[in-house]
C-alpha positions in Angstrom: -22.2 19.6 -5.4 -21.3 19.2 -9.0 -22.0 16.0 -10.7 -21.0 14.2 -13.9 -22.7 11.2 -15.5 -21.3 8.0 -17.0 -23.7 5.7 -19.1 -23.7 2.2 -19.4 -25.5 0.6 -22.5 -27.7 -2.4 -22.3 -29.6 -4.4 -24.9 -32.8 -2.6 -24.1 -31.9 0.7 -22.3 -29.2 3.2 -21.3 -28.7 3.7 -17.5 -27.3 6.9 -16.5 -25.1 6.6 -13.4 -24.4 9.8 -11.3 -21.1 10.1 -9.5 -19.9 12.8 -7.1 -17.5 15.1 -9.2 -13.8 13.8 -9.2 -14.4 10.7 -7.0 -10.8 9.5 -7.4 -9.2 6.9 -5.2 -5.6 5.5 -4.9 -4.9 2.5 -2.6 -1.7 0.6 -1.9 -2.9 -2.1 0.3 0.4 -3.6 1.3 1.2 -6.6 3.4 2.1 -4.6 6.7 0.3 -1.2 6.1 -2.5 0.0 3.8 -2.3 3.5 2.4 -4.9 5.6 0.6 -5.3 9.1 -0.9 -8.7 10.3 -2.2 -10.3 13.3 -3.5 -11.3 15.9 -0.8 -7.7 15.7 0.5 -8.4 12.5 2.4 -5.3 10.7 3.3 -5.1 7.6 5.6 -2.8 4.8 6.8 -3.5 1.8 8.8 -2.2 -1.7 9.7 -3.2 -4.4 7.1 -5.0 -6.5 9.8 -8.5 -7.1 10.4 -10.6 -9.1 12.7 -14.5 -10.4 13.1 -16.5 -9.1 16.0 -18.2 -12.3 17.5 -21.0 -10.5 19.4 -23.6 -8.1 17.8 -24.2 -6.8 21.3 -20.8 -5.2 21.1 -21.6 -3.0 17.9 -22.2 0.0 19.9 -18.7 0.1 21.2 -17.1 0.0 17.8 -15.3 3.1 16.4 -16.7 4.4 13.3 -13.4 5.1 11.7 -12.3 1.5 12.2 -15.4 -0.8 11.8 -17.8 -1.9 9.0 -20.3 -4.5 8.4 -19.2 -6.4 5.2 -19.0 -9.8 3.9 -21.5 -11.1 6.3 -19.8 -9.8 9.6 -18.8 -6.8 11.6 -15.2 -6.3 11.1 -12.7 -4.1 12.7 -9.5 -3.0 10.9 -6.1 -1.6 11.7 -4.8 -1.0 15.2 -8.4 -1.0 16.7 -8.6 -4.6 15.7 -6.2 -5.7 18.5 -8.4 -3.8 20.9 -11.9 -5.1 19.8 -11.3 -8.6 18.7 -8.9 -11.6 19.7 -9.5 -13.0 16.2 -6.8 -11.0 14.2 -6.3 -12.1 10.6 -3.6 -11.1 8.3 -2.4 -12.4 5.0 1.2 -11.9 4.3 1.6 -13.5 0.9 1.2 -12.3 -2.6 -1.8 -14.7 -2.9 -3.7 -12.2 -0.9 -4.4 -10.0 -3.8 -6.9 -12.2 -5.2 -8.5 -13.2 -1.9 -11.5 -12.2 0.0 -9.1 -10.7 2.8 -7.8 -8.2 0.3 -11.3 -7.3 -1.0 -12.3 -6.7 2.4 -9.4 -4.4 2.9 -10.4 -2.6 -0.2 -14.0 -2.3 1.0 -12.7 -0.7 4.3 -10.5 1.7 2.1 -13.9 2.9 0.4 -15.3 3.4 3.9 -12.4 5.5 4.9 -12.7 7.5 1.7 -16.3 7.9 1.4 -17.9 6.7 4.5 -18.8 10.1 5.9 -20.5 11.0 2.6 -22.7 7.8 2.5 -25.7 10.1 1.8 -24.3 11.1 -1.4 -23.8 7.4 -2.6 -23.8 5.5 -4.8 -20.3 6.4 -5.9 -18.7 5.2 -9.1 -15.1 6.3 -8.4 -12.1 6.0 -10.6 -9.5 3.8 -8.8 -6.0 3.1 -9.1 -4.5 0.3 -7.1 -0.8 -0.9 -6.7 0.3 -4.4 -6.6 3.7 -6.0 -6.4 6.0 -5.8 -9.5 6.2 -9.5 -9.9 2.5 -9.9 -9.8 1.9 -7.1 -12.3 4.3 -8.7 -14.7 1.8 -11.7 -15.2 -1.2 -10.4 -17.1 -3.4 -13.2 -15.8 -2.7 -12.2 -12.2 -3.6 -8.7 -13.1 -7.0 -9.8 -14.4 -7.5 -11.9 -11.4 -7.0 -8.9 -9.2 -9.1 -6.8 -11.3 -11.9 -9.4 -11.2 -11.6 -9.6 -7.4 -12.1 -5.8 -7.1 -14.7 -4.9 -9.6 -18.5 -4.9 -8.7 -20.9 -3.4 -6.2 -20.2 -2.9 -2.6 -22.8 -2.4 0.2 -20.8 -1.3 3.3 -22.8 -0.7 6.6 -21.3 1.5 9.3 -21.8 1.4 12.9 -24.8 4.0 12.8 -26.6 1.4 10.6 -26.2 3.5 7.5 -25.1 2.1 4.2 -22.5 3.4 1.8 -22.9 2.1 -1.9 -20.1 2.0 -4.3 -19.8 0.3 -7.7 -16.3 -0.1 -9.0 -16.6 -0.7 -12.8 -13.9 -2.3 -14.7 -13.4 0.7 -17.1 -12.8 2.9 -13.9 -10.0 0.6 -12.3 -6.3 0.9 -13.2 -3.8 -1.4 -11.7 -0.1 -0.4 -11.5 3.0 -2.0 -10.3 4.4 -0.9 -6.9 7.0 1.8 -7.4 5.3 3.4 -10.5 3.5 5.8 -8.2 6.7 6.7 -6.5 8.3 7.4 -9.9 5.5 9.7 -10.9 5.6 11.5 -7.4 9.4 12.1 -8.1 8.9 13.4 -11.6 6.1 15.7 -10.5 8.1 17.1 -7.6 10.3 19.4 -9.8 9.9 20.9 -13.1 12.1 19.2 -15.7 13.0 16.5 -13.3 16.2 14.4 -14.1 14.1 11.2 -14.0 12.4 12.2 -17.1 15.5 11.3 -19.1 17.7 8.1 -19.0 17.1 4.8 -17.2 16.0 5.2 -13.6 15.3 2.3 -11.2 12.8 2.7 -8.3 13.2 0.5 -5.4 10.2 0.3 -3.1 11.1 -1.2 0.3 8.0 -2.6 2.0 7.5 -4.7 5.0 7.6 -8.0 3.3 8.9 -7.4 0.1 11.2 -5.2 -2.0 9.9 -4.2 -5.5 11.9 -2.8 -8.4 10.5 -1.2 -11.4 12.5 0.8 -14.2 11.7 3.5 -16.6 13.5 4.8 -19.6 12.9 8.4 -20.7 9.7 8.1 -18.6 8.4 4.9 -20.0 7.8 1.9 -18.0 10.2 -1.0 -18.8 8.1 -4.3 -18.0 10.9 -6.8 -18.6 13.1 -5.2 -15.7 10.4 -5.5 -13.1 11.2 -7.7 -10.2 10.2 -8.5 -6.5 12.0 -10.2 -3.6 10.1 -11.7 -0.7 13.4 -11.8 1.3 14.2 -8.0 1.4 11.5 -6.4 3.3 11.9 -4.5 6.5 10.5 -7.6 8.4 14.1 -8.8 8.1 15.3 -6.0 10.6 12.1 -6.2 12.7 12.6 -10.1 13.0 16.4 -9.5 14.1 15.1 -7.1 16.7 12.6 -9.4 18.0 15.0 -12.1 18.4 17.4 -9.7 20.2 14.8 -8.8 22.8 13.7 -12.3 23.3 17.4 -13.2 23.8 17.7 -10.5 26.4 14.8 -11.9 28.5 12.1 -10.0 26.8 8.8 -11.5 25.6 8.3 -13.5 22.3 6.5 -11.0 20.2 5.7 -11.1 16.4 8.2 -8.8 14.6 5.4 -6.5 13.4 5.2 -5.2 16.9 8.7 -3.8 16.5 8.3 -2.4 13.0 6.8 1.1 14.0 9.6 1.5 16.5 12.6 0.7 14.4 13.7 4.4 14.2 14.1 4.5 18.1 17.6 3.5 19.6 15.8 2.0 22.8 12.3 0.7 23.3 10.1 -0.3 26.2 8.6 -3.6 26.3 6.6 -4.9 29.3 8.1 -2.2 31.5 11.8 -3.0 30.4 13.9 -0.8 28.4 15.9 -2.5 25.7 18.7 -0.9 23.8 18.2 -2.1 20.2 20.7 0.2 18.6 23.5 -2.4 17.8 21.2 -5.1 16.8 19.1 -2.9 14.6 22.4 -1.4 13.0 23.9 -4.9 12.2 20.5 -6.1 10.7 20.1 -2.9 8.6 23.6 -3.4 7.4 23.1 -6.9 6.3 19.8 -6.1 4.6 21.4 -3.3 2.7 24.2 -5.6 1.3 21.3 -8.0 0.2 19.5 -5.2 -1.5 22.7 -4.0 -3.3 23.2 -7.5 -4.6 19.5 -7.7 -5.7 19.7 -4.3 -7.5 23.0 -5.3 -9.2 21.7 -8.4 -10.4 18.4 -6.9 -11.9 20.0 -3.9 -13.4 23.1 -5.7 -15.0 23.9 -4.7 -18.6 21.9 -1.4 -18.2 23.4 2.1 -18.2 21.5 3.5 -15.0 21.0 7.2 -14.7 19.6 7.1 -11.3 18.0 5.1 -8.4 15.0 6.2 -6.3 14.1 4.7 -3.0 10.4 4.5 -1.7 8.4 2.8 0.8 8.3 2.4 4.6 11.8 1.3 5.0 13.4 3.7 2.6 14.7 6.2 5.3 15.9 3.6 7.5 17.9 1.8 4.9 19.2 4.5 2.7 22.4 5.5 4.7 23.6 1.8 4.5 23.0 1.2 0.9 26.1 1.1 -1.2 25.4 0.4 -4.9 28.8 -0.4 -6.5 29.0 1.0 -10.0 25.6 2.7 -9.7 24.5 6.3 -8.7 23.6 6.9 -5.0 20.2 6.3 -4.3 17.9 9.3 -3.7 14.8 9.3 -1.6 11.3 9.8 -3.3 9.2 12.8 -1.9 7.6 11.6 1.3 9.0 8.0 0.7 6.6 6.2 3.0 3.6 7.4 1.0 5.2 8.2 -2.3 3.6 5.4 -4.0 0.0 6.1 -3.1 0.4 9.8 -3.6 2.1 9.8 -6.8 -0.4 7.1 -8.2 -3.2 9.6 -7.0 -1.6 12.3 -9.1 -1.3 10.0 -12.1 -5.1 9.2 -11.8 -5.9 13.0 -11.3 -4.0 13.7 -14.5 -5.6 10.9 -16.5 -9.1 12.4 -15.3 -8.1 16.0 -16.4 -7.1 14.7 -19.8 
């Protein structure tokens, strides 16, 4: 396999670090779901939850794809966490991006990207990571996120093998959520209309809605904004309350999030028709989103609006943007941000 070298100068010597060719990784570690795209056509998504395994004797039961030993403990990530541990952790606030929780999610992303190639390590990948637009707008926060992610990683798998990765500061690019979706849209067609004029990108996640803007393809930092009240959790919460009101169990809204596209769902053996409750919730959310977009884009001549994120397809038919162009979906909207960011990174490497 081809290799390229990077060098790091010290006062006494030059250390040559070999990295597997390309070695590019895009991550969008969101509040509800995490997405990655890596070289070798690796694509993955998982719920942004994790849990610690209390007994070492259970190590042999752990799935290779979902478990790592990192930060002093065996940890299980994603949907498998609910099976293998009762101690589920999530961190649904923007403070997560500078936390150990977020760094552990990132370590797991490294395992998912390169864990099967541990024998080729150490890796020195080029990484591009997306964070909320409101966080990205504050340079001090961006530097704190950067400081949280850079450095060496020693990640043990269930076969007692160790993956070694070193994320160097010069190889880490941080972008606002939505920027990757814009890049994906522009790259989807030759001479895409988004290359000209002022375009808004609205990324509808589980907990937040992020809006970024581009003029003639250039990022407009002063128009970046986020809302913690406009995520798809708004709809999931309404559905959870409806099911509870119909005599169903009291469950966290995240249980319903993957099923919001269904008109009826089965819970504890009972079938609940959620169509009317979901439709009303989406209608209310769409109205709030329209007001948010109008407020952020006031006094701007908007050429187009791109919708991305896990909630884009659900909400798009209900969004009426008065005085603005009808929104269009980004290519593969649920993963547009991470895939577009990967293409951005790949183009940067190729330059």
